[in-house]
C-alpha positions as CSV (number, residue, x, y, z in Angstrom):
1,M,-10.4,0.8,21.5
2,S,-13.1,3.1,20.0
3,E,-16.4,2.5,18.5
4,S,-16.8,4.6,15.4
5,T,-16.8,4.2,11.6
6,P,-13.5,4.2,9.8
7,S,-12.4,7.7,8.8
8,Q,-12.8,8.8,5.2
9,R,-9.9,7.4,3.2
10,L,-9.0,5.5,0.1
11,Y,-10.8,2.2,-0.1
12,S,-7.9,0.8,-2.1
13,L,-5.5,1.7,0.8
14,D,-7.5,-0.3,3.3
15,A,-7.7,-3.2,0.9
16,L,-3.9,-3.1,0.2
17,R,-3.3,-2.9,4.0
18,G,-5.5,-5.9,4.4
19,F,-3.7,-7.7,1.6
20,D,-0.4,-7.0,3.4
21,M,-1.7,-8.2,6.8
22,F,-3.3,-11.3,5.2
23,W,0.2,-12.9,4.8
24,I,1.2,-12.5,8.4
25,M,-2.2,-13.3,10.0
26,G,-2.1,-16.9,8.7
27,A,-1.4,-17.3,5.0
28,E,2.4,-17.7,5.7
29,D,1.7,-20.7,8.0
30,F,-0.8,-22.1,5.6
31,F,1.6,-22.3,2.7
32,H,4.4,-23.6,4.8
33,E,2.1,-26.4,6.0
34,L,1.0,-27.0,2.4
35,M,4.7,-27.3,1.4
36,V,5.3,-29.9,4.1
37,A,2.2,-31.9,3.1
38,T,2.6,-31.8,-0.7
39,K,6.3,-31.2,-1.5
40,H,5.0,-29.7,-4.7
41,P,7.5,-27.3,-6.4
42,A,5.0,-24.5,-6.5
43,A,4.2,-24.8,-2.8
44,I,8.0,-24.9,-2.1
45,W,8.6,-21.7,-4.1
46,I,5.7,-19.9,-2.4
47,A,6.8,-21.0,1.0
48,T,10.4,-19.9,0.2
49,Q,9.1,-16.5,-0.8
50,L,7.2,-16.3,2.5
51,S,10.4,-16.4,4.5
52,H,13.1,-13.8,5.1
53,V,16.5,-13.9,3.5
54,E,19.3,-14.5,6.0
55,W,21.1,-11.3,5.2
56,N,21.5,-9.7,1.8
57,G,18.8,-10.2,-0.9
58,F,15.1,-9.9,-1.2
59,R,12.0,-12.2,-1.1
60,F,8.3,-11.3,-1.1
61,Y,8.1,-11.7,2.7
62,D,10.7,-8.9,3.1
63,L,8.1,-6.5,1.6
64,I,5.4,-7.1,4.2
65,F,6.8,-4.8,6.9
66,P,8.0,-1.9,4.8
67,L,4.8,-2.0,2.8
68,F,2.8,-1.3,6.0
69,L,5.1,1.6,6.9
70,F,4.7,2.9,3.3
71,M,0.9,2.8,3.6
72,S,1.1,4.7,6.9
73,G,2.8,7.4,4.9
74,V,0.2,7.3,2.1
75,S,-2.6,7.9,4.6
76,T,-0.8,11.0,6.1
77,P,-2.0,13.6,3.5
78,Y,-5.5,12.3,4.0
79,S,-5.4,12.5,7.8
80,V,-2.7,15.0,9.0
81,G,-3.0,16.9,5.7
82,R,-6.7,17.4,6.2
83,E,-6.1,18.8,9.7
84,L,-3.6,21.2,8.3
85,E,-6.1,22.3,5.7
86,K,-8.6,22.9,8.5
87,G,-6.1,25.2,10.2
88,T,-5.3,22.9,13.1
89,D,-2.3,24.2,15.1
90,K,0.9,22.4,14.1
91,S,1.9,22.1,17.8
92,K,-1.3,20.2,18.5
93,L,-0.7,17.9,15.5
94,L,2.8,17.4,16.7
95,Q,1.6,16.2,20.1
96,R,-0.8,13.8,18.5
97,I,1.9,12.4,16.2
98,I,4.4,11.9,19.0
99,K,1.7,10.3,21.2
100,R,0.8,7.9,18.4
101,G,4.5,7.0,17.8
102,L,5.1,6.4,21.5
103,I,2.0,4.2,21.8
104,L,3.2,2.1,18.9
105,V,6.6,1.7,20.6
106,V,4.9,0.5,23.9
107,L,2.6,-1.9,22.0
108,G,5.7,-3.2,20.2
109,I,7.4,-3.9,23.5
110,I,4.3,-5.7,24.8
111,Y,4.1,-7.7,21.6
112,N,7.7,-8.8,22.0
113,N,7.6,-9.6,25.7
114,G,4.0,-10.1,26.7
115,L,2.7,-8.7,30.0
116,H,5.4,-10.4,32.0
117,I,7.8,-8.9,34.5
118,K,11.3,-9.9,33.2
119,P,14.8,-9.0,34.1
120,L,15.9,-6.0,32.0
121,A,18.5,-8.1,30.2
122,E,15.7,-10.4,28.9
123,V,13.5,-7.6,27.5
124,R,13.6,-6.9,23.8
125,F,12.8,-3.3,23.2
126,P,13.1,-2.9,19.4
127,S,10.0,-4.1,17.5
128,V,8.1,-3.9,14.3
129,L,5.5,-1.6,15.8
130,G,8.2,0.5,17.4
131,R,10.0,0.9,14.0
132,I,6.7,1.9,12.4
133,G,6.0,4.4,15.3
134,I,9.4,6.0,15.2
135,A,9.7,6.2,11.4
136,Y,6.1,7.4,11.0
137,M,6.5,10.0,13.7
138,F,9.6,11.6,12.1
139,A,8.2,11.3,8.6
140,C,5.1,13.2,9.7
141,I,7.1,15.8,11.4
142,I,9.0,16.4,8.2
143,Y,5.7,16.5,6.4
144,I,4.2,19.1,8.7
145,Y,7.2,21.5,9.0
146,A,9.0,21.1,5.6
147,S,7.8,22.4,2.3
148,Q,7.1,19.7,-0.4
149,R,10.4,20.6,-2.1
150,F,12.4,20.1,1.1
151,Q,10.5,16.9,1.9
152,Y,12.3,15.5,-1.2
153,V,15.6,17.0,0.0
154,W,15.1,15.2,3.3
155,F,14.3,11.9,1.5
156,V,17.4,12.0,-0.7
157,G,19.6,13.2,2.2
158,I,18.5,10.4,4.5
159,L,19.2,7.7,1.9
160,I,22.6,9.1,0.9
161,G,23.5,10.0,4.5
162,Y,22.8,6.5,5.7
163,W,24.8,5.0,2.8
164,L,27.8,7.2,3.6
165,L,27.5,6.5,7.3
166,L,27.8,2.7,6.8
167,K,30.4,3.1,4.0
168,F,32.9,5.0,6.1
169,T,32.4,3.3,9.4
170,S,32.4,-0.1,10.9
171,A,32.4,-2.0,14.2
172,P,35.8,-1.8,16.1
173,G,38.2,-4.3,14.6
174,F,36.5,-4.5,11.2
175,P,37.5,-2.8,8.0
176,M,35.8,0.4,7.0
177,G,32.5,-0.2,5.2
178,D,32.1,-3.8,6.5
179,L,28.4,-4.7,6.1
180,S,28.5,-8.1,7.8
181,M,26.1,-8.8,10.7
182,E,28.9,-8.4,13.3
183,G,31.0,-5.9,11.5
184,N,28.6,-3.1,10.4
185,F,28.4,0.1,12.3
186,A,24.6,0.1,12.9
187,S,24.6,-3.3,14.6
188,W,27.6,-2.3,16.8
189,V,25.9,0.9,17.9
190,D,22.7,-1.1,18.8
191,R,24.8,-3.6,20.8
192,T,26.5,-0.8,22.6
193,I,23.7,1.5,23.6
194,L,20.4,-0.5,23.5
195,P,19.3,-2.1,26.8
196,G,18.0,-5.6,27.0
197,R,18.4,-8.3,24.4
198,L,18.7,-8.0,20.6
199,H,16.7,-10.3,18.4
200,R,19.7,-12.1,16.9
201,G,22.1,-11.6,19.8
202,I,24.6,-9.3,18.0
203,H,22.0,-7.7,15.8
204,D,18.4,-6.5,15.8
205,P,16.5,-6.0,12.5
206,E,14.5,-3.3,14.2
207,G,17.4,-1.6,15.8
208,L,17.9,2.1,16.6
209,V,20.3,3.1,13.8
210,S,18.4,1.4,11.0
211,A,15.3,3.3,12.0
212,F,16.9,6.4,10.3
213,P,16.5,5.1,6.7
214,A,13.0,3.7,7.5
215,I,11.9,7.4,7.8
216,G,12.6,7.4,4.0
217,T,10.1,4.6,3.5
218,G,7.4,6.7,5.4
219,L,8.3,9.7,3.3
220,L,8.0,7.8,0.0
221,G,4.5,6.8,1.1
222,I,3.7,10.5,1.9
223,F,4.8,11.4,-1.6
224,A,2.5,8.9,-3.1
225,G,-0.4,9.9,-0.9
226,N,0.1,13.6,-1.6
227,F,0.2,12.8,-5.4
228,L,-3.1,10.9,-5.2
229,K,-4.8,13.5,-3.1
230,N,-3.6,16.7,-4.7
231,S,-2.4,16.1,-8.2
232,T,-4.4,17.8,-10.9
233,L,-3.8,14.8,-13.3
234,D,-6.9,13.0,-14.5
235,I,-7.7,10.2,-12.1
236,K,-7.1,7.6,-14.9
237,R,-3.5,8.8,-15.3
238,K,-2.6,8.7,-11.6
239,A,-2.1,4.9,-11.4
240,P,0.2,4.7,-14.5
241,S,2.2,7.6,-13.0
242,L,2.6,5.7,-9.7
243,A,3.6,2.6,-11.6
244,L,6.2,4.5,-13.5
245,A,7.6,5.9,-10.3
246,G,7.7,2.4,-8.9
247,V,9.7,1.1,-11.9
248,V,12.2,3.9,-11.5
249,C,12.6,3.1,-7.8
250,L,13.1,-0.6,-8.7
251,I,15.8,0.3,-11.3
252,V,17.7,2.7,-9.0
253,G,17.4,0.4,-6.0
254,G,18.6,-2.6,-8.1
255,F,21.6,-0.6,-9.4
256,W,22.4,0.7,-5.9
257,D,22.4,-2.9,-4.8
258,L,25.7,-3.4,-6.6
259,F,27.4,-1.0,-4.1
260,F,25.1,-1.0,-1.1
261,P,23.3,-4.4,-1.0
262,I,19.6,-4.7,-0.6
263,N,19.3,-5.8,3.0
264,K,16.1,-5.6,5.2
265,N,18.1,-6.3,8.4
266,L,20.0,-3.0,7.9
267,W,17.2,-1.3,6.0
268,T,19.7,-0.2,3.5
269,S,19.0,2.7,1.1
270,S,18.8,0.3,-1.8
271,F,16.3,-1.7,0.2
272,V,14.2,1.5,0.8
273,L,14.1,2.2,-3.0
274,Y,13.5,-1.5,-4.0
275,V,10.6,-2.1,-1.6
276,G,9.4,1.4,-2.3
277,G,9.1,0.5,-6.0
278,C,7.2,-2.7,-5.2
279,S,4.9,-0.8,-2.9
280,L,4.2,1.9,-5.5
281,L,3.4,-0.8,-8.1
282,L,1.0,-2.6,-5.7
283,L,-0.6,0.7,-4.8
284,A,-1.0,1.6,-8.5
285,V,-2.7,-1.7,-9.2
286,F,-5.1,-1.6,-6.2
287,Y,-5.9,2.1,-6.8
288,F,-6.6,1.6,-10.5
289,I,-8.8,-1.5,-10.0
290,I,-10.7,-0.3,-6.9
291,D,-10.8,3.5,-7.0
292,V,-10.6,4.2,-10.7
293,L,-12.5,1.2,-12.3
294,G,-14.7,0.9,-9.2
295,Y,-14.4,-2.9,-8.7
296,R,-14.7,-3.1,-4.9
297,R,-16.5,-6.3,-4.1
298,W,-13.5,-8.6,-4.6
299,A,-11.5,-6.4,-2.2
300,F,-14.0,-6.6,0.7
301,F,-12.1,-9.6,2.1
302,F,-8.9,-7.6,2.4
303,M,-10.6,-4.4,3.5
304,I,-12.1,-6.1,6.6
305,I,-8.5,-7.0,7.6
306,G,-7.1,-3.6,6.7
307,V,-9.4,-1.5,8.9
308,N,-8.3,-3.4,12.0
309,S,-4.8,-4.3,11.2
310,I,-3.2,-3.4,14.5
311,L,-5.9,-5.3,16.4
312,I,-5.3,-8.6,14.5
313,Y,-1.5,-8.1,14.7
314,M,-1.7,-7.8,18.5
315,S,-4.4,-10.4,19.0
316,G,-2.0,-13.3,18.6
317,K,-0.4,-12.4,22.0
318,F,-3.7,-12.7,23.8
319,I,-5.8,-15.2,21.8
320,D,-4.9,-18.8,21.1
321,W,-6.1,-18.8,17.5
322,Y,-4.9,-22.4,16.9
323,Y,-7.0,-23.6,19.8
324,T,-10.0,-21.7,18.3
325,S,-9.3,-23.2,14.9
326,K,-9.3,-26.7,16.4
327,G,-12.5,-26.1,18.2
328,V,-14.3,-25.1,14.9
329,F,-12.5,-27.1,12.2
330,Q,-11.0,-30.2,13.8
331,W,-13.7,-32.4,12.3
332,M,-12.7,-31.2,8.9
333,A,-9.0,-31.8,9.7
334,D,-9.8,-35.3,10.8
335,L,-11.6,-35.9,7.5
336,A,-8.6,-34.6,5.6
337,G,-6.4,-37.1,7.3
338,E,-3.1,-36.9,9.1
339,H,-1.2,-35.7,5.9
340,Y,-3.3,-32.5,5.6
341,Y,-4.4,-32.1,9.2
342,E,-2.2,-29.1,9.9
343,V,-3.0,-27.6,6.5
344,V,-6.7,-27.5,7.3
345,L,-6.1,-26.1,10.8
346,A,-3.8,-23.4,9.3
347,G,-6.6,-22.5,6.9
348,G,-9.0,-22.5,9.8
349,I,-6.9,-19.9,11.7
350,I,-7.3,-17.5,8.7
351,A,-11.1,-18.2,8.7
352,V,-11.7,-17.6,12.4
353,K,-9.5,-14.5,12.4
354,W,-11.4,-13.1,9.5
355,G,-14.7,-13.9,11.1
356,F,-13.6,-12.1,14.2
357,L,-12.6,-9.0,12.2
358,W,-15.9,-9.1,10.3
359,F,-17.8,-9.1,13.6
360,M,-15.7,-6.1,14.7
361,Y,-16.4,-4.3,11.5
362,R,-20.1,-5.0,11.6
363,N,-20.3,-3.6,15.1
364,K,-18.1,-0.6,14.1
365,I,-15.4,-1.4,16.6
366,F,-11.9,-0.4,15.6
367,L,-8.6,-0.3,17.4
368,R,-7.3,3.2,17.2
369,V,-3.7,4.3,17.9
């Protein structure tokens, strides 16, 4: 934890990061409780979109995780790139990047298992933060040591290489190219070499092998950040260019889905392009409204979340937010009645979390990794 003002960066990026975190800091539970209370078709549709698909396919909730990794890439030209421009030694930058990646891996293990001493077989090592740490680390290394042209070569090579890897392999006893949960090569490797337990027994969505294509998600974010920072295009033309790139990614990812299904669990190459397209479109919208047109006030709610995203993500393991919400809003829940009791408390969790983040922001306290 450090006490300092946020580093200079795109306001729209902090707002988009906050928008992303908003859904997992309480909005998901709110809409699920609203669905239970109302049974309204709109609430059912939203609640469905706020849940993961079982295997192949895509819903809005499958975007939350890769969008965060994408934004880590977007910020890289503004942070690491600035250090390179200052002449900072690449070896020193490499040490910082590796340190940050490893810290995220450790925080991910803590998030999964708490601060408990467990038998090794019960510890889950793969994690969301670990995936972000590993993918961000390697994407940054490519950014530092490869020219811009070869960064694109790395991106294409990673996506095609991962496709060929899963196309021409499988778990023992399964036909070549099997992409079922039990039969795919990536899950088999994870079952074979990863210690501890996997999230779904025979598969872990944050496994070791599927971290390889996730580097592509980080690189796609780096491409977007580099374009916003260094392109000589007029600022008003940057957002449409990002949006066009997003549409292209959606089309290519959707076409690739016919041969290599969009699958978050395996982080398939088609998934990288599809969620990358969605991420580029969202970034284009936020950038145009906030940084081009200058409409910032509406985004303050999300920005407060975005500047302390890791803090609010980890807080659920150490703070009983439901208990806090009851302490502040139970009177309101009682007035709403039994039918909407949990809806009010779910909304209260969002409110108390945001109030906590606002307090941290006002006192310039930010969790740095």
